Each structure stands twice: as structure tokens, then as C-alpha cells.
N, C-alpha and C positions, 0 to 999 in steps of 0.2 A: 363457804356458807351460801346457801341458796335463799334468796329473798324474793318477795312479791312486790311488784311495782306496776304502776299504770304506764301504758305506752301507746303511741300511735303507730299504726301500720299502713303501708301503702303498697298495693299490688298493682303493677302496670302489666297488662296482659296483651299479648300479640293475638288479636282477636280472630283473625282468619288463618291461623297457623295450619289447621287441618286442611282447609281448602287449598292453600298454597303447597303444602306437602304433597298432596295427591295431584295437583294441577301443574306443577313445575317439574322439570328434569332435575335429577339428583344434584348436579353442581349448582344450578340456579337456586334451588331451595336452600342449600348450605349457605350460599352467599346471602340469602334473605334473612335467615335466622341469625347469622353472624352480624349482619347489619343492625337488626333489632337490638341485639345485645350491645353493640357499639354505641348506638344512640342513647340507650338508657344509662350505660356506664359513663358516657361523657357527661350526661346530666348530673350524675352523682359526683363526678370530679369538679365540674365547673360551677355547680350551684349546690353547695353543701346544704343538707337538711338540718344538720346540727351536730352536737358532740356525741360520740359513742354510737353512731349509727351502725346498724347491722343490716346486711343485705344478703339475699339468697337468690341465686339464678336457678330457676326451675326449667329453663329451656323455652317454655311457652310464655313465661312471665318472669318478672323480677319483683321480689318482695323486699321492702325496706321497712325497718322498724327503728323507732327512736323513743327513748324514755320521755314521758310527759315532763316538760320543763327543760329538757335538753335540746329541744328543737330551736333553731335559729330563725326559722321562717314558718309561716302557717303551712301545715301539711297539705291542706286543700290547694293553696296557691302553688306549692311546689309541684303537686301532681298535675295541675293544669299546665304548668311550664314544660314538664316532661312530655305530656301528651301533645303539646303544640309542635314539638320537634318531629313527631312520628309521621304526620301526614306529608311532611316535606320529602319523606322517603317512601311514600305510598303505602303506609301502614295504617290499617284501622286498629283502634285500640280501645280498651276499657281500663278504667282506673277505679280503684276502690280504696277509700280512706276510712280506716277503722280505728277503734279505740277499745281498750280493755286491760285486763290484768295479764302480766307475764311473769314468769319465774326465771330469775337470772342467777347463775353461779358466779359470785363475785371473785372466787379464787381462780376461775378458768381464764387462761390467757387467750384462748381463741373461742370463736363462736361455735365452731363445729369440731367434731372429733371422729376418728375412724378407728375401729377395732376389728380384728379378724376372729370370726367364730367358725372354726373349721375352714371350709372352703368359701364361706360367705364373708364379704367385707361389709361391715355395718357402719354406715355414716349417720351420726347423730347431728342434726342441724339446729335443734332448738329444744329447750325445755318447754313445758306447756305454755302456749301463747294464745290468749283469747283474740287479740287483733289478727293473728295469722289465720286462725280457724274462721273467723267472721269474713275475712277477705276471700278465702277459698270457697265458702258457702256462696258468696255473692258472685264470684267468677263463674261458678257452675250455673247459677240462676240466669246469668246473662246469655247463655247459649241454649239453643234448641237441643232436645234430645230426640231420639227416634220416635217416641210416643207423643211428642209435643207438637201435634198438628193444630193445636188451638182448640177453642171451644166450638160451639155450634156455628159460629161465624167463620171458622177456618183460619182465624188469625193466630199467629204465634203468641205464646205466653212468655217467651224469653225476653229479657230486658234489652238485649242488643248492646252494641258499642256505646260508650258514653263515659261519664264520670259520675260516681256514686259516693255519697257521703253517709256513713253509718250514723244513725240517730244519736248513738252514744258519743261519737266523735264530735258531732255538731254541738252537743251539750258541753263537752270538755273544752271546746273552742269558744264557748259562749256565743254561738251562732244560732240565730232564730230565723227559720225560713219564712219567707213571705207567702201569703195566700194559702197557708195550710196545705202543702203539697201531699200527694198520695204517698203513703209509706209502702215501699216494696218489701216484702218479707222473704227471708231465706233462712230456714231452720231456726226460727226464733229471733233472728237478727233483723233489724229494720234499717232501710236505706232510703235516702232521698236521691232522685236523679237530679243532678245539679248542672248538667251540661251534656251536649251531644258529642 
């Protein structure tokens, strides 16, 4: 049976992955992205976020999702702790804490499935998930694109590395920001920058 429930999502992004991929030799870059994975995975093991946590490794980022009410710690605090580990290994990162509706198949034993369609291997990693979509929107907004040379002042409009809290996640966590911070928008989702 597929059901709808609210969930928190956290995307922790290896912010300079493209720069390092093109700037390092092959073996050095492989060590770097494997180290990024190791740091985030050790945080998942050593500082559990809650019960029934689902995680996806995208290569450039790790996404973690937990049903609202199943978290054992505040998702924003957890993401800060993960980000604190990354500079120790010279990683710049961005983290996005999101909230929204997700669809879960209660009968499925695993989070992902693979099927073969002719010569194509199709990996399904999630049913529709608003927290995942919102995290991906924000991750894209944090980076410059080729046309993002800024406004008339030449400044970039990209958000940059940091930690970002979805306005809906702030509401679900009963967190009220001080001093009415600027809301950053990405495809209809609003985010507060809550740390560098």
C-alpha cells in the first residue's frame, strides 16, 4: 500500500566537486570523492538521525530523508554536525534541510529497486518526494551557471556554500527566524540561509 506522509530531507553537497574533478589527477580525485562519502556515511552511523531513515548517495551529494516524527534529533542540528566534519578534510559544502510530502510503499522491503528494460537497467530510488525535489532545487540555486555572471554590478546570484533551511521545514520544526531574514527562492520553494 502506498501512503502519503510528511518527511524531512537533508541534502549534503560536495560543493566544489566540478572544480576538483577537473583540477586533480584521476587518482587524487577518486580519493577525494571517496573521502567525502566516508565522512557523510560515518556521520550516518555515529549520529543517527532517527528511525527508518533513507539515504541516497548521488556521488556529488548524499540525501537523507526521515518521516516527520521519526527523527531522534533536530534535522537542522544534525546537518550542522555533518557539515562540521567536512572542513576537517578540506571540503566546502552546502546543506539543505527541507520538508514536505512523500509517498512511501509500506509493502516494499527496500528503498530502491532495479529492473531491466531490454538493455537498460532502470534504478528506481524513490516514489515522489517533495523534500527531495526542494533539496535539488536549492542545490542548483547554490551554484553559478554559465549565464550567471550577476546583475549590472557583476556579482554572482548563486547562493554559495552554506546551510539552508526550507521555510516549510522551519515551520514544521516550530522555528521562527530572528530579524526577518531574506527568503531565497528556488522554483517556488523558499529558504533561509542559516549558516556559512
